[in-house]
C-alpha positions in Angstrom: 56.2 -61.3 -6.7 56.2 -58.4 -4.0 54.2 -57.7 -1.2 53.8 -53.9 -2.3 52.2 -55.2 -5.4 49.7 -56.6 -3.6 49.5 -53.5 -1.7 49.4 -51.2 -4.7 46.5 -53.3 -6.5 43.7 -53.2 -3.6 44.5 -49.3 -3.5 43.5 -49.2 -7.4 40.8 -51.7 -6.5 39.4 -49.3 -4.2 39.9 -46.1 -6.2 39.9 -47.0 -9.6 42.2 -44.2 -10.3 46.0 -44.7 -11.2 46.7 -41.0 -9.7 44.6 -41.1 -6.7 46.1 -44.7 -5.8 49.7 -43.7 -6.4 49.1 -40.5 -3.9 47.7 -42.9 -1.5 50.8 -45.1 -1.6 53.5 -42.3 -1.8 54.8 -43.1 -5.2 54.7 -41.7 -8.7 52.4 -42.5 -11.1 54.8 -43.7 -13.4 56.5 -46.3 -10.5 52.9 -47.0 -9.5 51.7 -48.1 -13.0 54.9 -50.1 -13.4 54.1 -51.9 -10.2 50.8 -52.7 -11.4 51.6 -53.9 -14.6 54.8 -56.1 -12.6 52.1 -57.6 -10.9 50.0 -58.8 -13.9 53.1 -60.1 -15.2 53.5 -62.8 -12.6 49.9 -63.4 -12.7 50.0 -64.0 -16.5 47.0 -61.8 -17.3 45.4 -58.5 -17.3 44.1 -57.0 -13.8 42.9 -54.0 -15.2 40.9 -52.9 -18.3 42.4 -49.6 -19.3 40.6 -48.8 -22.4 38.0 -47.1 -20.0 38.0 -44.1 -18.2 37.9 -44.5 -15.5 39.7 -47.5 -15.3 37.8 -51.1 -14.1 39.0 -54.2 -13.3 38.6 -57.0 -15.4 36.9 -60.2 -14.6 40.3 -61.6 -13.3 40.6 -58.8 -11.4 37.7 -59.3 -9.5 38.4 -62.6 -8.8 42.0 -61.7 -7.7 40.6 -58.8 -5.2 40.0 -61.0 -2.0 43.0 -63.2 -2.6 45.2 -60.5 -2.4 43.2 -59.5 0.5 43.5 -62.9 2.4 46.7 -62.9 0.9 47.7 -59.9 2.8 46.2 -60.7 5.8 47.4 -63.8 6.6 51.4 -62.4 6.0 50.7 -59.6 8.5 49.0 -61.5 11.5 52.0 -64.1 10.5 54.3 -61.3 11.0 52.8 -59.9 14.3 52.6 -63.6 15.8 56.4 -64.0 15.1 57.3 -60.2 16.6 55.0 -61.0 19.8 56.6 -64.2 20.4 59.8 -62.3 21.4 60.8 -60.1 24.1 58.6 -58.0 25.9 55.9 -58.6 23.1 55.4 -61.8 24.6 53.4 -60.4 27.5 51.1 -58.1 25.6 48.1 -58.4 24.3 45.8 -55.9 22.3 42.2 -55.6 22.6 39.8 -53.5 21.5 36.9 -52.9 24.2 33.3 -50.8 24.3 33.7 -47.5 25.7 31.7 -48.7 29.3 33.4 -51.8 29.6 37.1 -50.2 29.8 35.7 -48.3 32.6 33.4 -50.8 34.7 34.4 -54.2 34.1 38.0 -54.3 32.5 40.2 -53.1 35.4 39.2 -55.8 37.8 39.1 -58.2 35.3 42.4 -57.9 34.0 43.7 -57.9 37.9 42.4 -61.5 38.0 43.5 -62.5 35.1 46.9 -61.5 36.4 46.9 -63.2 39.7 46.3 -66.2 37.6 49.1 -65.7 34.6 51.6 -63.6 36.0 52.6 -59.8 34.5 50.7 -58.8 31.6 50.7 -55.8 29.6 47.7 -54.9 28.2 47.3 -52.5 25.1 43.8 -50.9 24.8 42.3 -50.0 21.4 40.0 -47.2 21.7 36.1 -47.9 20.8 35.7 -46.1 17.2 32.0 -45.7 18.2 31.0 -48.2 15.8 30.1 -51.6 16.0 31.3 -52.9 12.7 34.9 -51.0 13.0 35.3 -53.0 16.3 34.3 -56.0 15.1 37.0 -55.1 12.1 40.2 -54.8 14.5 39.4 -58.3 15.4 38.9 -59.2 11.9 41.5 -57.9 10.7 44.0 -59.2 13.6 44.4 -55.8 15.2 43.2 -57.1 18.0 44.1 -60.3 20.2 40.6 -60.1 21.7 37.1 -58.0 21.6 35.6 -57.2 24.9 32.1 -56.5 24.1 28.3 -56.8 25.4 25.8 -58.8 23.3 22.4 -59.3 22.6 20.5 -61.1 20.2 19.1 -57.8 18.8 22.9 -56.9 17.8 23.9 -59.3 15.3 28.0 -60.5 15.1 28.9 -61.2 11.7 31.7 -63.2 12.4 32.9 -66.5 10.6 33.2 -69.5 12.3 37.0 -69.0 13.0 35.9 -66.3 15.9 34.7 -68.0 18.8 33.8 -66.1 22.5 33.8 -67.0 26.2 30.9 -65.3 28.4 32.5 -63.5 31.1 29.6 -61.9 32.9 26.0 -60.3 32.5 24.7 -56.3 32.6 21.7 -54.5 32.6 20.8 -51.5 30.7 18.5 -49.5 32.7 16.7 -46.3 32.0 17.8 -43.3 34.1 17.0 -40.0 34.5 18.1 -37.0 36.6 15.9 -36.4 40.1 13.4 -33.3 40.5 13.0 -31.4 43.4 11.0 -34.2 45.1 13.6 -36.7 43.8 11.4 -38.4 41.5 12.5 -38.6 37.9 12.7 -35.4 36.1 12.0 -37.8 32.8 10.1 -40.5 32.6 9.3 -43.1 30.1 5.8 -41.8 28.7 4.7 -40.2 25.5 6.9 -37.4 24.7 9.7 -37.8 26.9 12.7 -36.2 26.2 15.3 -38.8 24.7 19.4 -39.1 24.8 19.9 -41.2 22.0 22.9 -43.2 20.5 24.3 -43.5 17.8 22.6 -45.7 15.2 26.2 -47.5 14.6 27.4 -48.0 17.8 26.3 -51.3 19.6 23.9 -49.5 22.2 22.3 -47.9 18.9 21.8 -51.3 17.0 20.4 -52.8 21.1 17.8 -49.9 21.0 16.8 -50.0 17.7 16.3 -53.8 18.1 14.3 -54.0 21.3 12.6 -50.4 21.6 12.5 -49.1 18.0 8.9 -49.2 18.0 8.2 -48.0 21.4 11.1 -44.8 21.4 9.5 -41.6 20.0 12.4 -40.7 17.1 11.4 -37.1 17.2 12.0 -36.3 20.9 15.9 -37.0 20.4 17.9 -34.2 22.2 20.9 -35.3 22.1 22.8 -38.2 20.2 26.3 -39.8 21.3 28.3 -42.8 20.7 29.3 -43.6 24.3 27.3 -44.3 27.7 30.0 -41.9 29.8 28.8 -39.1 27.5 25.0 -40.0 27.5 25.0 -39.9 31.4 26.7 -36.9 31.7 23.7 -35.2 29.5 21.2 -37.4 31.9 22.7 -36.1 35.0 22.6 -32.1 33.5 18.8 -32.8 33.0 18.8 -32.8 29.4 16.6 -36.2 29.4 16.8 -40.0 30.1 18.7 -42.6 28.7 19.1 -46.4 29.1 23.2 -46.6 30.6 24.5 -50.1 31.9 23.8 -50.5 35.4 27.2 -50.9 36.4 28.0 -47.2 34.9 25.4 -45.5 37.2 25.4 -47.9 40.5 27.1 -44.7 42.7 24.5 -42.2 41.6 21.7 -44.5 41.9 22.7 -45.3 45.4 23.1 -41.7 46.4 19.9 -40.3 44.3 22.2 -38.3 41.7 20.4 -40.2 39.2 16.8 -42.3 39.4 14.8 -45.1 37.2 12.9 -43.5 34.8 10.6 -46.8 34.2 9.8 -50.3 36.0 12.0 -53.1 35.3 10.2 -54.1 32.0 12.1 -51.8 30.3 15.5 -52.7 31.1 17.4 -54.9 28.8 19.3 -57.6 29.7 23.0 -58.4 28.2 26.0 -60.6 28.4 29.6 -59.7 28.5 31.7 -61.6 26.3 35.5 -61.7 25.1 36.0 -62.9 21.1 38.8 -64.3 19.9 39.9 -66.0 16.7 41.3 -69.3 16.4 43.9 -68.7 13.9 45.4 -66.6 16.4 48.6 -68.6 17.6 50.1 -66.3 20.1 51.0 -68.5 23.4 50.0 -65.8 25.2 46.8 -65.6 23.9 46.0 -69.3 24.2 47.1 -69.1 27.9 44.5 -66.3 28.5 41.9 -68.3 26.9 42.9 -71.6 28.7 42.5 -70.1 31.8 39.1 -68.8 30.8 37.7 -72.2 29.9 39.3 -73.8 32.8 37.1 -71.4 35.3 34.5 -72.0 33.5 
């Protein structure tokens, strides 16, 4: 058995095309076909039905897909764990964080963590704008932690091996640029101009779950994936939007932005840190122990 055989098989299971899968794996089609046959010989049965076009998986092939995926995931995670236990990597943690939290919450939180644990090297993966992709970075082992907001209206589809620690709370508030009298230029009222979030983002799902029936979809004037970008659009007077209060605290304080509705339109969210129980890196365990001890 060779790891590349499993990688080849999964590429073929995805494309069901030997030529495309070979290109994706950067090998000739003949070499690729030979490696698939070597895998089938090792397994002891055919995984690909070559009598049809396009090719398709046999029943055994369909059953083997999740086995190959889990095997590779376990191997990759074990390799990362072993690599991280040596040298500078022993003090390095990789996080995926919502874009807003990387600005507002993360710097002070990391400072507090360093005071308790000593030197740390943090590697922040960019927020893809998609909640599903952010979750996958944790599921696939590309990140040690996921730092995110959470609300009951945004389901976290994670297996029991993943756990979270509550780090704090945040209020998402409707804001607008002010008019010449210091009143909101845009208000939550029939026909208001709405600067909105992409549906796949956390805030897009949050808005859909909490306010969908109360927001006029036909009055969206802009759609983006990050609160920082939407805040800029609001500040320029395009419309109102729901922005984390910590991100607009200064602007609300000096009047550059104003609340666009009363507090019944506020949305409360938690700040959570997720990890996999199967991640046995010592630095990850130390961070988690500090969080649990702090309550």
